[in-house]
N, CA, C and O of each residue as an XYZ file, in Angstrom:
876
protein
N      -0.856    196.511     97.487
C      -1.411    195.224     97.679
C      -2.651    194.274     97.283
O      -3.870    194.449     97.306
N      -1.894    193.279     96.939
C      -2.467    192.708     96.141
C      -4.148    191.735     97.023
O      -4.374    191.265     98.139
N      -5.119    191.895     95.410
C      -6.375    191.162     96.196
C      -7.166    190.457     95.268
O      -7.267    190.798     94.090
N      -7.693    189.544     95.736
C      -8.361    188.277     94.676
C      -9.530    188.601     94.021
O     -10.297    187.909     93.351
N      -9.541    189.860     94.350
C     -11.232    190.409     93.799
C     -11.454    190.352     92.716
O     -10.591    190.287     91.840
N     -12.653    190.362     92.536
C     -12.872    190.130     90.803
C     -13.746    191.341     90.259
O     -14.523    191.913     91.024
N     -13.617    191.713     88.971
C     -14.797    192.602     88.352
C     -15.075    191.737     86.920
O     -14.445    190.971     86.191
N     -16.824    192.536     87.006
C     -16.986    191.833     85.809
C     -16.885    192.868     84.490
O     -17.468    193.918     84.220
N     -16.158    192.299     83.997
C     -15.604    193.268     82.459
C     -16.653    192.738     80.912
O     -16.787    193.513     79.965
N     -17.108    191.739     80.923
C     -18.023    191.072     79.997
C     -19.235    190.590     79.961
O     -19.578    189.453     79.637
N     -19.895    191.489     80.307
C     -21.309    190.932     80.699
C     -21.912    189.534     79.829
O     -21.219    189.346     78.829
N     -22.769    188.759     79.941
C     -23.150    187.317     79.247
C     -23.484    188.019     77.659
O     -22.854    187.715     76.646
N     -24.552    188.957     77.707
C     -25.110    189.106     76.311
C     -23.695    189.273     75.354
O     -23.559    188.831     74.213
N     -22.671    190.046     76.159
C     -21.533    190.507     75.350
C     -20.771    189.117     74.664
O     -20.378    189.001     73.503
N     -20.687    187.958     75.941
C     -20.391    186.272     76.066
C     -20.850    186.099     74.997
O     -20.083    185.890     74.057
N     -22.160    186.130     74.815
C     -22.631    185.391     73.409
C     -22.698    185.870     71.983
O     -22.634    185.185     70.962
N     -22.814    186.948     72.082
C     -22.472    188.104     71.215
C     -20.424    187.356     70.072
O     -19.977    186.983     68.987
N     -20.029    187.677     71.704
C     -18.829    186.921     70.906
C     -18.512    185.555     70.560
O     -17.734    185.464     69.611
N     -18.877    184.536     71.038
C     -18.825    183.271     70.656
C     -19.697    183.631     69.090
O     -19.167    183.641     67.979
N     -21.109    183.899     69.392
C     -21.052    183.392     67.776
C     -20.693    184.307     66.568
O     -21.231    184.102     65.480
N     -19.809    185.298     66.738
C     -19.184    185.666     66.015
C     -17.887    185.186     65.993
O     -17.216    185.807     65.168
N     -17.231    184.268     66.614
C     -16.226    183.558     66.398
C     -16.918    182.295     65.907
O     -16.145    181.455     65.447
N     -18.306    181.959     65.906
C     -18.488    180.801     64.827
C     -19.023    180.950     63.813
O     -19.629    180.079     63.190
N     -18.794    182.672     63.344
C     -19.203    182.712     61.961
C     -18.123    183.040     61.526
O     -17.778    182.434     60.511
N     -17.480    183.743     61.896
C     -16.143    184.569     61.543
C     -15.165    183.706     60.843
O     -14.712    183.681     59.698
N     -15.015    183.101     61.776
C     -14.005    181.900     61.151
C     -14.022    180.726     60.395
O     -13.032    180.026     60.179
N     -15.154    180.518     59.995
C     -15.525    179.453     58.885
C     -15.760    181.184     57.378
O     -15.477    180.797     56.244
N     -16.023    182.130     57.417
C     -16.542    183.009     56.825
C     -14.974    183.578     56.279
O     -14.755    183.993     55.142
N     -13.875    183.472     57.491
C     -12.617    184.301     56.660
C     -11.528    182.753     56.101
O     -10.746    182.895     55.160
N     -11.644    181.555     56.747
C     -11.312    180.491     56.411
C     -12.070    180.579     54.536
O     -11.339    180.613     53.546
N     -13.380    180.595     54.477
C     -13.797    179.554     52.927
C     -14.001    181.121     52.470
O     -14.961    181.167     51.701
N     -13.317    182.659     52.722
C     -13.271    183.878     52.072
C     -11.762    183.397     51.309
O     -11.680    183.408     50.081
N     -10.461    182.930     52.279
C      -9.433    182.827     51.298
C      -9.652    181.487     50.218
O      -9.215    181.449     49.067
N     -10.250    180.671     50.736
C     -10.254    179.774     49.611
C     -10.873    180.387     48.323
O     -10.402    180.389     47.186
N     -11.888    180.837     48.718
C     -12.672    181.542     47.795
C     -11.996    182.679     46.386
O     -12.290    182.809     45.197
N     -11.151    183.223     47.153
C     -10.631    184.419     46.499
C      -8.958    183.660     46.057
O      -8.170    184.344     45.405
N      -8.627    182.417     46.437
C      -7.548    182.010     45.820
C      -7.885    180.826     44.737
O      -7.028    180.434     43.944
N      -9.277    180.268     44.781
C      -9.660    179.156     44.094
C      -8.875    177.764     44.137
O      -8.745    177.116     43.099
N      -8.412    177.364     45.217
C      -7.205    176.555     44.591
C      -7.951    174.571     44.209
O      -7.405    173.655     43.593
N      -9.130    174.612     44.809
C     -10.203    173.420     44.420
C     -11.055    172.936     43.628
O     -11.313    173.834     42.827
N     -11.747    171.874     43.347
C     -12.346    171.568     42.280
C     -13.773    172.880     42.516
O     -13.985    173.689     43.419
N     -14.515    172.558     41.223
C     -15.700    173.150     40.756
C     -16.606    173.002     42.010
O     -17.038    173.921     42.705
N     -16.848    171.427     42.194
C     -17.746    171.087     43.298
C     -17.623    171.826     44.835
O     -18.523    172.378     45.467
N     -16.292    171.653     45.183
C     -15.509    172.290     46.486
C     -15.672    173.314     46.409
O     -15.897    173.908     47.463
N     -15.654    173.996     45.286
C     -15.520    175.710     45.479
C     -16.976    175.902     45.667
O     -17.225    176.562     46.677
N     -18.228    175.438     44.846
C     -19.421    175.456     45.239
C     -19.873    174.990     46.860
O     -20.720    175.542     47.563
N     -19.086    173.885     47.176
C     -19.629    173.619     48.921
C     -18.968    174.536     49.458
O     -19.666    175.052     50.331
N     -17.885    175.050     49.379
C     -17.179    176.207     50.095
C     -17.835    177.536     49.860
O     -17.787    178.161     50.919
N     -18.496    178.312     48.810
C     -19.286    179.446     48.932
C     -20.839    179.043     49.747
O     -21.577    179.855     50.306
N     -21.034    177.711     49.628
C     -22.550    177.388     50.725
C     -21.962    177.764     51.267
O     -21.979    178.932     50.880
N     -21.121    177.695     52.234
C     -20.267    177.416     53.654
C     -20.292    178.955     54.197
O     -20.648    179.357     55.305
N     -19.793    179.712     53.048
C     -19.383    180.962     53.381
C     -20.785    181.977     53.321
O     -20.697    183.103     53.812
N     -21.994    181.549     52.734
C     -23.159    182.047     52.646
C     -23.791    182.244     54.054
O     -24.153    183.335     54.495
N     -23.891    180.889     54.795
C     -24.252    180.292     55.655
C     -23.626    181.255     57.124
O     -24.138    181.982     57.976
N     -22.369    180.797     56.829
C     -21.552    181.933     57.636
C     -22.020    183.315     57.881
O     -22.299    183.925     58.913
N     -22.021    183.643     56.560
C     -22.405    184.830     56.546
C     -23.661    185.551     57.260
O     -23.652    186.695     57.713
N     -24.665    184.711     57.267
C     -26.251    184.656     57.792
C     -26.007    184.902     58.985
O     -26.313    185.990     59.473
N     -25.476    184.048     59.606
C     -25.090    183.687     60.779
C     -24.814    184.799     61.551
O     -25.408    185.219     62.544
N     -23.644    185.312     60.861
C     -22.945    186.545     61.864
C     -23.882    187.825     61.135
O     -23.456    188.907     61.538
N     -24.732    187.936     60.430
C     -25.521    188.687     59.829
C     -26.515    188.793     60.736
O     -26.451    189.813     61.423
N     -27.717    187.812     61.026
C     -28.245    187.636     62.244
C     -27.750    188.315     64.058
O     -28.188    189.102     64.897
N     -26.597    187.388     63.861
C     -25.555    188.174     65.399
C     -25.911    189.244     65.433
O     -26.874    189.522     66.149
N     -25.209    190.316     64.605
C     -25.076    191.871     64.543
C     -26.052    192.062     65.058
O     -26.151    192.591     66.165
N     -27.344    191.520     64.090
C     -29.301    192.380     63.886
C     -29.478    192.169     65.224
O     -30.129    193.072     65.748
N     -29.056    191.110     66.124
C     -29.829    190.915     66.945
C     -29.264    191.828     68.289
O     -29.994    192.604     68.905
N     -27.568    191.538     68.677
C     -27.106    192.555     69.412
C     -27.349    193.932     69.558
O     -27.399    194.578     70.605
N     -27.486    194.297     68.451
C     -27.889    195.681     67.778
C     -29.432    195.764     68.632
O     -29.514    196.443     69.656
N     -30.184    195.281     68.289
C     -31.386    195.548     68.886
C     -31.484    195.040     70.076
O     -32.204    195.761     70.767
N     -31.102    194.148     70.628
C     -30.767    193.644     72.217
C     -30.607    194.357     73.075
O     -31.410    194.806     73.893
N     -28.902    194.612     72.872
C     -28.126    195.698     73.602
C     -27.308    196.358     73.077
O     -26.083    196.450     73.006
N     -29.037    197.262     72.354
C     -28.336    198.921     72.332
C     -27.340    199.639     73.010
O     -26.186    200.052     72.895
N     -27.950    199.615     73.489
C     -27.276    200.329     75.041
C     -25.512    200.192     74.815
O     -24.676    201.073     74.616
N     -25.350    198.492     74.958
C     -24.169    197.854     74.643
C     -23.182    198.522     73.452
O     -21.995    198.805     73.610
N     -23.715    198.644     72.618
C     -23.571    199.437     71.084
C     -22.726    200.384     71.479
O     -21.514    200.374     71.692
N     -24.041    201.698     71.584
C     -24.138    202.686     71.795
C     -22.279    203.204     73.063
O     -21.363    204.012     72.905
N     -22.600    202.233     74.094
C     -21.534    202.436     74.856
C     -19.962    202.584     73.917
O     -19.205    203.548     73.798
N     -19.882    200.897     73.235
C     -19.430    200.410     73.143
C     -18.157    201.395     71.723
O     -16.955    201.352     71.465
N     -19.551    202.268     71.107
C     -18.778    202.847     69.888
C     -18.369    204.097     70.603
O     -17.355    204.609     70.128
N     -18.991    204.826     71.803
C     -18.749    205.590     72.391
C     -17.596    205.734     72.978
O     -17.031    206.827     72.933
N     -16.930    204.444     73.764
C     -15.327    203.818     73.798
C     -14.996    204.015     72.656
O     -15.029    205.154     72.189
N     -14.567    202.867     71.885
C     -13.910    203.160     70.539
C     -13.552    204.570     70.035
O     -12.384    204.877     69.799
N     -14.523    205.374     69.886
C     -14.041    206.097     69.470
C     -13.962    207.680     69.949
O     -14.060    208.829     69.518
N     -13.739    206.989     71.029
C     -12.899    208.460     71.748
C     -11.559    208.371     72.243
O     -11.080    207.458     72.917
N     -10.988    209.449     71.824
C      -9.443    209.621     70.978
C      -8.527    210.786     72.011
O      -8.798    211.985     71.953
N      -7.538    210.302     72.848
C      -6.630    211.871     73.427
C      -5.409    211.614     73.213
O      -5.251    210.609     72.520
N      -4.535    212.100     73.517
C      -3.508    212.065     73.625
C      -2.803    211.101     74.034
O      -1.647    210.896     73.662
N      -3.418    210.426     74.827
C      -2.654    208.872     75.699
C      -2.972    208.186     74.604
O      -2.004    207.436     74.483
N      -3.778    207.934     73.638
C      -3.366    206.858     72.378
C      -2.206    207.326     71.126
O      -1.590    206.573     70.372
N      -2.178    208.201     71.172
C      -1.158    208.535     70.351
C       0.630    207.537     71.153
O       1.414    206.655     70.803
N       0.426    208.391     72.232
C       1.667    207.496     72.938
C       1.614    206.381     73.313
O       2.669    205.846     73.656
N       0.389    205.655     73.377
C      -0.065    204.302     73.320
C       0.747    203.707     72.254
O       1.530    202.787     72.491
N       0.565    204.253     70.979
C       0.979    203.838     70.065
C       2.747    203.958     69.492
O       3.333    203.360     68.589
N       3.064    204.671     70.163
C       4.595    205.180     70.410
C       5.325    204.243     70.984
O       6.543    204.244     70.808
N       4.755    203.356     71.708
C       5.350    202.294     72.638
C       4.724    200.543     72.517
O       4.855    199.486     73.135
N       3.839    201.182     71.045
C       2.933    199.864     70.965
C       2.602    199.218     72.584
O       3.020    198.124     72.963
N       2.046    199.841     73.136
C       1.289    199.420     74.760
C       2.551    199.046     75.325
O       2.511    198.861     76.541
N       3.459    198.914     74.868
C       4.852    198.205     75.737
C       4.372    196.459     75.329
O       4.591    195.577     76.159
N       3.887    196.221     74.331
C       3.899    194.606     74.210
C       5.272    194.172     73.548
O       5.592    193.154     74.162
N       6.034    194.387     72.796
C       7.056    194.105     72.134
C       8.134    193.686     73.155
O       8.509    192.521     73.287
N       8.656    194.853     73.950
C       8.912    195.012     75.216
C       8.770    193.931     76.023
O       9.768    193.441     76.550
N       7.086    193.232     76.304
C       6.936    192.747     77.397
C       7.191    191.214     76.752
O       7.360    190.143     77.336
N       7.154    191.516     75.384
C       6.796    189.811     74.826
C       8.187    189.346     74.468
O       8.487    188.232     74.899
N       9.130    190.024     73.728
C      10.920    189.650     73.614
C      11.542    190.519     74.307
O      12.614    190.688     73.727
N      11.485    191.282     75.367
C      12.430    191.321     76.366
C      12.126    191.278     77.344
O      12.723    191.790     78.291
N      10.773    190.447     77.408
C      10.606    190.487     78.864
C      10.724    191.444     80.178
O      11.342    191.110     81.188
N      10.180    192.429     80.049
C      10.835    193.734     80.106
C       9.304    195.154     80.200
O       8.588    195.622     79.316
N       9.364    195.354     81.408
C       8.207    196.380     81.590
C       8.241    197.629     81.404
O       9.154    198.073     82.101
N       7.468    198.872     80.535
C       7.928    199.909     80.430
C       6.426    200.842     80.560
O       5.268    200.449     80.424
N       6.922    202.129     80.854
C       5.693    202.770     81.611
C       4.772    203.220     79.812
O       5.176    203.671     78.740
N       3.578    202.825     80.289
C       2.437    203.013     79.550
C       1.456    204.164     79.865
O       1.138    204.366     81.037
N       0.950    204.948     78.839
C      -0.380    205.708     79.483
C      -1.291    204.848     79.550
O      -1.640    203.913     78.830
N      -1.798    205.474     80.945
C      -3.293    205.108     80.997
C      -4.133    204.791     80.464
O      -4.506    205.788     79.846
N      -4.919    203.801     80.196
C      -5.922    203.294     79.352
C      -7.634    203.065     79.853
O      -7.698    202.415     80.896
N      -8.431    203.310     79.525
C      -9.615    202.843     79.678
C      -9.756    201.654     79.503
O      -8.821    200.861     79.393
N     -11.158    201.324     79.447
C     -11.730    199.901     79.308
C     -11.016    199.430     77.950
O     -10.995    198.223     77.707
N     -10.572    200.119     77.272
C      -9.715    199.680     75.784
C      -9.028    200.162     75.971
O      -8.970    201.241     76.560
N      -7.983    199.331     75.393
C      -5.981    200.286     75.124
C      -6.362    200.510     73.834
O      -7.245    199.850     73.286
N      -5.564    201.679     73.144
C      -5.786    202.254     72.081
C      -5.983    200.827     71.055
O      -7.029    200.777     70.407
N      -4.990    199.686     70.913
C      -5.174    199.050     69.982
C      -6.268    198.542     69.384
O      -6.610    198.514     68.201
N      -7.128    197.855     71.089
C      -8.323    198.122     70.828
C      -9.318    198.527     70.535
O     -10.325    197.945     70.132
N      -9.025    200.021     70.794
C     -10.402    200.836     69.519
C      -9.945    201.148     68.634
O     -10.666    201.851     67.926
N      -8.400    200.830     68.059
C      -8.749    200.791     66.391
C      -9.030    199.602     65.972
O      -9.455    199.734     64.824
N      -9.025    198.003     66.411
C      -9.788    196.847     65.990
C     -11.244    197.222     66.402
O     -12.031    196.409     65.918
N     -11.698    197.940     66.948
C     -12.951    198.168     67.178
C     -13.822    198.663     65.968
O     -14.894    198.266     65.513
N     -12.737    199.944     65.522
C     -13.207    200.952     64.677
C     -13.555    199.866     63.456
O     -14.604    199.564     62.888
N     -12.074    199.394     63.318
C     -12.001    198.606     61.812
C     -13.328    197.557     61.861
O     -13.972    197.576     60.812
N     -13.984    196.397     63.191
C     -14.608    195.862     62.812
C     -15.991    196.143     62.777
O     -16.903    195.345     62.558
N     -16.071    197.530     63.047
C     -17.684    198.207     63.142
C     -17.541    198.764     61.922
O     -18.621    198.739     61.332
N     -16.865    199.149     61.423
C     -16.700    199.813     60.229
C     -16.440    198.752     58.901
O     -17.242    198.971     57.992
N     -15.625    197.824     58.669
C     -15.229    196.609     57.816
C     -16.541    195.447     58.342
O     -17.281    194.798     57.603
N     -16.517    195.461     59.403
C     -17.798    194.707     59.956
C     -19.269    194.865     58.555
O     -19.663    194.204     57.595
N     -19.653    196.240     59.298
C     -20.857    196.880     58.237
C     -20.569    196.747     56.799
O     -21.395    196.234     56.044
N     -19.611    197.118     56.454
C     -19.235    197.087     54.679
C     -19.183    195.509     54.381
O     -19.300    194.956     53.288
N     -19.046    195.128     55.218
C     -18.738    193.495     54.689
C     -20.167    192.770     55.030
O     -20.292    191.635     54.572
N     -21.064    193.211     55.652
C     -22.438    192.193     55.600
C     -23.092    193.335     54.682
O     -24.236    192.889     54.770
N     -23.201    194.160     54.090
C     -24.077    194.993     53.292
C     -23.695    194.528     52.116
O     -24.570    194.120     51.352
N     -22.077    194.482     51.656
C     -21.545    194.346     50.470
C     -21.976    192.563     50.062
O     -22.354    192.183     48.954
N     -21.854    191.995     50.859
C     -21.856    190.375     51.063
C     -23.803    190.203     50.833
O     -24.431    189.552     49.998
N     -24.032    190.625     51.372
C     -25.957    190.402     51.096
C     -26.354    191.462     50.160
O     -27.528    191.810     50.286
N     -25.738    192.006     49.341
C     -26.008    193.141     48.025
C     -25.492    191.524     47.383
O     -26.297    190.597     47.300
N     -24.207    191.409     47.013
C     -23.704    190.676     46.101
C     -24.091    189.534     46.271
O     -23.346    188.867     45.553
N     -24.942    188.713     46.876
C     -25.411    187.681     47.205
C     -27.113    187.609     46.864
O     -27.682    186.587     46.482
N     -27.571    188.527     47.024
C     -28.851    189.028     46.766
C     -29.615    189.037     45.662
O     -30.671    188.532     45.280
N     -28.304    190.166     45.029
C     -29.319    191.162     44.112
C     -28.162    191.321     43.065
O     -28.504    192.112     42.186
N     -26.899    190.818     42.884
C     -26.029    190.962     41.726
C     -26.914    191.140     40.568
O     -26.230    191.813     39.797
N     -28.058    190.916     40.004
C     -28.219    190.840     38.830
C     -29.155    192.329     38.207
O     -29.596    192.609     37.093
N     -29.172    193.089     39.615
C     -30.562    193.685     39.511
C     -29.372    195.130     39.377
O     -29.924    196.228     39.440
N     -28.035    195.134     39.225
C     -26.881    196.097     39.501
C     -25.614    196.120     37.905
O     -24.963    195.215     37.384
N     -25.736    197.487     37.613
C     -24.720    197.572     36.523
C     -23.263    196.919     37.568
O     -23.018    196.941     38.774
N     -22.439    196.292     36.164
C     -21.284    195.491     36.354
C     -20.654    196.114     37.217
O     -20.287    195.583     38.264
N     -20.331    197.881     36.782
C     -19.451    198.371     37.665
C     -19.792    198.167     39.230
O     -19.101    197.662     40.115
N     -20.979    198.679     39.274
C     -20.920    198.460     41.181
C     -20.858    197.050     41.413
O     -20.419    196.648     42.491
N     -21.243    196.250     40.532
C     -20.849    194.692     41.526
C     -19.309    194.624     41.516
O     -18.884    194.095     42.543
N     -18.284    195.037     40.586
C     -17.003    194.785     40.722
C     -16.424    195.186     42.308
O     -15.833    194.694     43.269
N     -17.285    196.919     41.646
C     -16.776    197.485     43.211
C     -17.114    197.108     44.721
O     -16.527    197.395     45.764
N     -17.958    196.564     44.541
C     -18.571    196.095     45.874
C     -17.433    194.667     46.009
O     -16.499    194.501     46.793
N     -17.853    193.950     45.124
C     -16.330    192.817     45.212
C     -14.922    193.222     45.848
O     -14.285    192.619     46.711
N     -14.534    194.701     45.023
C     -13.279    194.635     45.901
C     -13.658    195.487     47.067
O     -12.761    195.751     47.868
N     -14.371    195.766     47.194
C     -14.697    196.666     48.951
C     -14.690    195.216     49.854
O     -13.879    195.148     50.777
N     -15.662    193.966     49.570
C     -15.756    193.395     50.529
C     -14.130    192.353     50.373
O     -13.833    191.520     51.229
N     -13.447    192.571     49.405
C     -12.359    191.596     49.692
C     -11.528    192.224     50.496
O     -10.758    191.697     51.299
N     -11.769    194.046     50.158
C     -10.226    194.280     51.259
C     -10.688    194.710     52.665
O      -9.735    195.127     53.323
N     -11.908    194.738     53.351
C     -12.211    194.610     54.355
C     -12.053    193.391     55.061
O     -11.820    193.220     56.257
N     -12.277    192.236     53.779
C     -12.184    190.712     54.467
C     -10.784    190.493     54.666
O     -10.630    189.778     55.656
N      -9.775    190.794     54.167
C      -8.888    190.891     54.558
C      -7.950    191.462     55.389
O      -7.017    190.786     55.823
N      -8.076    192.550     55.645
C      -8.006    193.426     56.707
C      -8.273    192.539     57.908
O      -7.422    191.981     58.602
N      -9.680    192.495     58.051
C     -10.253    191.793     59.744
C      -9.744    190.338     59.723
O      -9.614    189.788     60.816
N      -9.425    189.612     58.536
C      -8.346    188.651     58.952
C      -6.773    188.553     59.597
O      -6.201    187.845     60.426
N      -6.486    189.486     58.873
C      -5.070    189.886     59.453
C      -5.448    190.560     61.023
O      -4.870    189.929     61.908
N      -6.086    191.421     61.411
C      -6.502    191.540     62.284
C      -6.798    190.534     63.294
O      -6.301    190.572     64.419
N      -7.493    189.759     62.954
C      -7.462    188.618     63.605
C      -6.567    188.001     64.247
O      -6.579    188.023     65.477
N      -5.713    187.398     63.620
C      -4.506    186.700     64.055
C      -3.651    187.528     65.704
O      -3.381    187.213     66.863
N      -3.511    188.882     64.624
C      -2.816    189.868     66.099
C      -4.038    189.456     67.692
O      -3.713    189.001     68.788
N      -5.177    189.781     67.268
C      -6.544    189.827     67.983
C      -6.146    188.123     68.870
O      -6.005    187.850     70.062
N      -6.093    187.498     67.937
C      -5.949    185.934     68.598
C      -4.263    186.055     69.693
O      -4.139    186.024     70.917
N      -3.464    186.158     68.864
C      -2.315    186.070     69.598
C      -2.292    186.567     70.791
O      -1.766    185.932     71.705
N      -3.118    188.348     71.084
C      -2.542    189.078     71.942
C      -3.876    188.606     73.418
O      -3.780    188.888     74.612
N      -5.178    187.712     72.585
C      -6.106    187.484     73.192
C      -5.595    186.380     74.013
O      -5.821    186.447     75.222
N      -4.833    185.203     73.478
C      -4.154    184.355     74.351
C      -2.880    184.823     75.254
O      -2.483    184.181     76.226
N      -2.378    185.871     74.850
C      -1.651    186.131     75.451
C      -1.728    187.062     77.229
O      -1.218    187.080     78.349
N      -2.695    187.658     76.420
C      -3.366    188.555     77.985
C      -4.706    187.225     78.655
O      -5.913    187.366     78.461
N      -4.189    186.231     79.293
C      -5.239    184.894     79.206
C      -5.997    185.313     79.994
O      -7.086    184.853     79.651
N      -6.159    186.064     81.081
C      -7.015    186.533     82.297
C      -8.390    187.117     80.651
O      -9.474    186.733     80.211
N      -7.642    187.901     80.427
C      -8.872    188.717     79.570
C      -9.570    187.624     78.333
O     -10.689    187.663     77.821
N      -8.428    186.666     78.104
C      -9.369    185.944     77.186
C     -10.489    185.001     78.085
O     -11.601    184.892     77.567
N     -10.317    184.477     79.089
C     -11.000    183.601     79.661
C     -12.172    184.289     79.991
O     -13.216    183.642     79.898
N     -12.259    185.848     80.477
C     -13.662    186.728     80.837
C     -14.084    186.377     79.362
O     -14.826    185.424     79.123
N     -13.673    187.036     78.578
C     -14.222    186.743     77.316
C     -15.358    185.520     77.111
O     -16.562    185.440     76.870
N     -14.408    184.764     77.317
C     -14.946    182.912     77.074
C     -15.922    182.529     77.836
O     -17.075    182.206     77.550
N     -15.319    182.593     78.932
C     -16.106    181.834     80.276
C     -17.006    182.557     80.860
O     -18.156    182.675     80.435
N     -16.484    183.194     82.056
C     -17.109    183.695     83.200
C     -17.344    185.278     83.206
O     -18.219    185.811     83.888
N     -16.412    186.008     82.319
C     -16.897    187.643     81.749
C     -15.733    188.543     83.235
O     -15.709    189.750     83.478
N     -15.270    187.905     83.649
C     -14.848    188.292     85.285
C     -13.279    188.310     84.670
O     -12.733    187.451     83.978
N     -12.538    190.093     85.359
C     -11.442    189.473     85.648
C     -10.417    190.079     86.304
O     -10.391    191.262     85.964
N      -9.414    189.777     87.219
C      -8.817    190.454     88.370
C      -8.892    191.513     88.593
O      -8.657    192.307     87.682
N      -9.201    191.928     89.716
C      -9.297    193.692     90.045
C      -8.043    194.218     89.775
O      -7.822    195.101     88.946
N      -7.291    193.715     90.422
C      -5.276    193.939     90.335
C      -5.266    194.177     88.787
O      -4.793    195.243     88.393
N      -5.755    193.263     87.862
C      -5.272    193.570     86.576
C      -5.629    194.309     86.018
O      -5.055    194.842     85.069
N      -7.120    194.658     86.626
C      -7.635    195.477     85.685
C      -7.334    197.038     85.958
O      -7.589    197.956     85.178
N      -6.730    197.145     87.250
C      -5.908    198.486     87.671
C      -4.915    198.609     87.144
O      -4.517    199.774     87.137
N      -4.070    197.653     86.503
C      -2.989    197.825     86.125
C      -3.525    198.385     84.554
O      -3.582    199.504     84.045
N      -3.912    196.874     84.039
C      -4.234    197.634     82.681
C      -5.097    198.729     82.086
O      -4.944    199.236     80.975
N      -6.293    199.105     83.242
C      -7.305    199.769     82.358
C      -7.353    201.130     83.443
O      -8.480    201.626     83.452
N      -6.753    201.560     84.000
C      -6.543    202.347     85.342
C      -7.888    203.026     85.304
O      -8.796    203.052     86.135
N      -7.728    203.744     83.726
C      -8.759    205.063     83.732
C     -10.516    204.252     84.334
O     -11.177    204.780     85.228
N     -10.748    203.572     83.954
C     -11.432    202.560     83.592
C     -12.517    202.407     85.415
O     -13.689    202.659     85.696
N     -11.391    201.905     86.187
C     -11.254    201.469     87.057
C     -11.874    202.223     88.190
O     -12.732    201.970     89.036
N     -10.699    203.809     87.722
C     -11.293    205.478     89.038
C     -12.444    205.641     88.529
O     -13.481    205.632     89.192
N     -12.365    205.841     87.061
C     -14.083    206.506     86.648
C     -15.125    205.840     86.736
O     -16.240    206.272     87.029
N     -14.831    204.776     86.492
C     -16.407    203.480     86.461
C     -16.576    202.838     87.357
O     -17.512    203.005     88.140
N     -15.505    201.745     87.473
C     -15.456    200.629     88.527
C     -15.772    201.391     90.076
O     -16.810    201.437     90.737
N     -14.492    201.920     90.315
C     -14.762    202.433     91.697
C     -15.831    203.652     91.923
O     -16.167    203.783     93.100
N     -16.467    204.634     90.925
C     -17.309    205.213     91.204
C     -19.114    205.041     91.014
O     -19.983    205.897     91.177
N     -19.256    203.419     90.563
C     -20.322    202.744     90.500
C     -20.215    202.273     92.218
O     -21.265    202.413     92.846
N     -19.290    201.856     92.807
C     -18.954    200.991     94.104
C     -19.364    202.231     95.007
O     -20.065    201.861     95.949
N     -19.114    203.672     94.985
C     -19.287    204.802     95.556
C     -20.397    204.745     95.867
O     -20.798    204.612     97.023
N     -21.390    204.881     94.403
C     -22.750    205.322     94.807
C     -23.570    204.010     95.043
O     -24.788    204.090     95.200
N     -22.828    202.618     95.074
C     -23.499    201.637     95.793
C     -23.788    202.365     97.143
O     -24.932    202.748     97.388
N     -23.026    202.510     97.794
C     -22.347    201.833     99.293
C     -23.212    203.580     99.692
O     -23.212    204.021    100.842
């Protein structure tokens, strides 16, 4: 039976963190590519570096504020992201059924998922690890490059570039699938809520174990 009932998936604190993440990471990705290939004049490259640094400071403050002010959400996200089961392997074997849905307009059986599917978990791991490396390496290269051996600076630079490219590539996939799953996209950007029926289809374990359990406790 179809219902128009909506459930909260992304609380306000998560949405605000995501807004600032968009406003900081997109300029970081664009300026990072420019800094890597160096196609502009010296003055333009200097301006690009300044924009990159400002965006990096915004990203760092955003991450630090969310960590301190919504620590319970961080712990829950880490717990969900790093939870691995046989369903995740099965999900990756069919890539969540997305190639079939997008290319063939065909639905295939997909292993039941929690709040995040296996692809979102992988992206979450990359964001947690890669984001931490980018922030720490970026701050070190910006503030203390002259206090470090050349070899250490070169290593941090390579590490920074690797994770920056990795997260930028993931970003394209994330944006495409985010727009494809438009209800979830609207939830993250606007009101935080998704239709109950969609949640039950896409994240049945989350609905059964958390949403319904909370509803029973309240009643």
